[in-house]
C-alpha positions as CSV (number, residue, x, y, z in Angstrom):
1,X,-131.3,-6.8,9.8
2,X,-133.3,-6.9,13.0
3,X,-130.9,-9.5,14.2
4,X,-128.0,-7.2,13.6
5,X,-129.9,-4.4,15.3
6,X,-130.6,-6.7,18.3
7,X,-126.9,-7.6,18.5
8,X,-125.9,-4.0,18.2
9,X,-128.4,-3.0,20.9
10,X,-127.1,-5.8,23.1
11,X,-123.5,-4.6,22.5
12,X,-124.5,-1.0,23.4
13,X,-126.3,-2.2,26.5
14,X,-123.2,-4.3,27.5
15,X,-120.9,-1.3,26.8
16,X,-123.2,1.0,28.8
17,X,-123.3,-1.6,31.7
18,X,-119.4,-1.8,31.5
19,X,-119.1,2.0,31.6
20,X,-121.5,2.2,34.6
21,X,-119.6,-0.5,36.4
22,X,-116.3,1.2,35.8
23,X,-117.8,4.5,36.9
24,X,-119.1,2.9,40.2
25,X,-115.7,1.3,40.8
26,X,-114.0,4.7,40.2
27,X,-116.4,6.4,42.6
28,X,-115.8,3.6,45.2
29,X,-112.1,4.0,44.8
30,X,-112.4,7.8,45.1
31,X,-114.6,7.5,48.2
32,X,-112.1,5.0,49.7
33,X,-109.2,7.4,48.9
34,X,-111.1,10.3,50.5
35,X,-111.8,8.3,53.6
36,X,-108.2,7.2,53.8
37,X,-107.0,10.8,53.5
38,X,-109.5,11.9,56.2
39,X,-108.2,9.2,58.5
40,X,-104.6,10.2,57.8
41,X,-105.4,13.9,58.5
42,X,-107.1,12.9,61.8
43,X,-104.1,10.7,62.7
44,X,-101.7,13.5,62.0
45,X,-103.8,16.0,64.0
46,X,-103.9,13.5,66.9
47,X,-100.2,13.1,66.7
48,X,-99.7,16.9,66.7
49,X,-101.9,17.2,69.8
50,X,-100.2,14.4,71.6
51,X,-96.7,15.9,70.8
52,X,-97.9,19.3,72.1
53,X,-99.3,17.7,75.2
54,X,-96.1,15.8,75.9
55,X,-94.1,19.0,75.3
56,X,-96.4,21.0,77.6
57,X,-96.1,18.3,80.3
58,X,-92.3,18.3,79.9
59,X,-92.2,22.1,80.4
60,X,-94.5,21.8,83.5
61,X,-92.3,19.2,85.0
62,X,-89.2,21.3,84.3
63,X,-90.8,24.3,86.1
64,X,-92.0,22.0,89.0
65,X,-88.4,20.7,89.5
66,X,-87.1,24.2,89.9
67,X,-86.5,25.7,93.4
68,X,-89.7,26.5,95.3
69,X,-89.9,30.0,96.7
70,X,-90.0,30.4,100.4
71,X,-90.9,33.6,102.2
72,X,-92.3,34.9,105.5
73,X,-96.1,34.6,105.5
74,X,-97.4,35.7,108.8
75,X,-96.7,36.3,112.5
76,X,-99.5,35.3,114.8
77,X,-100.4,37.2,118.0
78,X,-98.7,34.5,120.1
79,X,-95.5,35.1,118.1
80,X,-95.8,31.9,115.9
81,X,-94.3,32.5,112.5
82,X,-95.4,30.8,109.3
83,X,-93.7,30.4,105.9
84,X,-95.3,30.4,102.5
85,X,-93.8,27.8,100.1
86,X,-94.8,28.4,96.5
87,X,-94.0,26.2,93.5
88,X,-95.1,25.5,89.9
89,X,-97.9,23.0,89.2
90,X,-97.1,19.5,88.0
91,X,-99.2,18.1,85.2
92,X,-102.2,15.9,86.0
93,X,-105.7,16.2,87.2
94,X,-105.3,16.4,91.0
95,X,-101.6,16.0,91.8
96,X,-100.7,15.5,95.5
97,X,-97.7,17.6,96.6
98,X,-95.6,16.8,99.7
99,X,-93.6,19.7,101.2
100,X,-90.5,18.3,102.8
101,X,-88.1,19.9,105.2
102,X,-84.6,19.0,106.3
103,X,-83.3,20.0,109.7
104,X,-79.8,18.9,110.9
105,X,-79.6,15.4,109.6
106,X,-79.7,14.0,106.1
107,X,-83.4,12.9,106.0
108,X,-86.3,15.1,104.8
109,X,-89.5,15.0,106.8
110,X,-93.0,15.8,105.7
111,X,-94.1,19.3,106.6
112,X,-97.4,19.4,104.7
113,X,-99.3,17.4,102.1
114,X,-101.8,19.1,99.8
115,X,-103.8,18.3,96.6
116,X,-103.6,20.8,93.7
117,X,-102.6,23.8,95.8
118,X,-99.3,25.3,94.7
119,X,-98.9,27.6,97.7
120,X,-98.6,26.0,101.1
121,X,-98.3,27.6,104.6
122,X,-96.0,25.8,107.0
123,X,-94.8,26.7,110.5
124,X,-91.4,28.4,110.6
125,X,-88.7,26.5,112.4
126,X,-85.2,28.1,112.7
127,X,-83.7,24.6,112.6
128,X,-85.0,24.0,109.0
129,X,-82.1,24.1,106.5
130,X,-83.8,23.0,103.3
131,X,-87.3,22.8,101.8
132,X,-88.3,20.9,98.7
133,X,-91.5,19.6,97.1
134,X,-92.4,16.1,95.9
135,X,-95.1,15.0,93.5
136,X,-95.1,11.3,92.8
137,X,-91.5,10.4,92.0
138,X,-90.5,13.9,90.9
139,X,-88.9,16.3,93.3
140,X,-88.0,20.0,93.1
141,X,-84.5,21.2,93.7
142,X,-84.1,21.8,97.5
143,X,-84.3,25.5,98.5
144,X,-81.8,26.5,101.2
145,X,-83.4,28.8,103.8
146,X,-81.9,32.2,104.3
147,X,-82.8,32.7,107.9
148,X,-81.4,36.3,108.2
149,X,-83.5,37.4,105.3
150,X,-86.6,35.5,106.7
151,X,-86.2,37.2,110.1
152,X,-86.1,40.5,108.4
153,X,-89.3,39.6,106.5
154,X,-91.0,38.5,109.7
155,X,-89.9,41.7,111.4
156,X,-91.6,43.7,108.6
157,X,-94.8,41.7,109.1
158,X,-95.0,42.4,112.9
159,X,-97.4,45.2,113.8
160,X,-95.6,48.2,115.2
161,X,-95.6,48.5,119.0
162,X,-98.3,50.7,120.4
163,X,-97.1,54.3,120.8
164,X,-95.8,55.2,124.2
165,X,-98.0,57.8,125.8
166,X,-96.3,61.1,126.5
167,X,-95.4,61.7,130.1
168,X,-97.8,63.9,132.0
169,X,-97.0,67.6,131.9
170,X,-94.9,68.8,134.8
171,X,-96.8,71.4,136.8
172,X,-95.0,74.7,137.0
173,X,-93.1,75.3,140.2
174,X,-95.1,77.0,142.9
175,X,-93.4,80.2,144.1
176,X,-92.7,80.1,147.9
177,X,-95.0,82.2,150.0
178,X,-93.5,85.6,151.1
């Protein structure tokens, strides 16, 4: 009988050991499944962030490629006039912008080069026909200058002339002596 009890006890121990081993395997599989799910969620989140970044950059490039705005900025005491060229920012940490102007010919020449600034002051030149902005290989649409409107803007910026002093009063006529 004790031999049977020993075999029974051994069988129970073996069953218990099997059950524990199966439970450990199930826990390991569950942990691996949780880890896989966590990695997949993280990958999906990265993908969503990356798509949003790409979309944001695409929108920034679209706004950058639009026409820059050009307006009168200042009239110096010596009569020199300056334009303010404004444009939308391009994506990137410290983009370098080149403001280009076209006069009579077909070639554009550099008027100013800046880093990060999206408003640039350049000297006004009545021979300028077009202004555009370049960042890397991307360029804005050229803005045709409206010189009549710019001259009106510059005129509005000029200080008014000093007032003309009134003429001295005319003394009343002296009656002739009798």
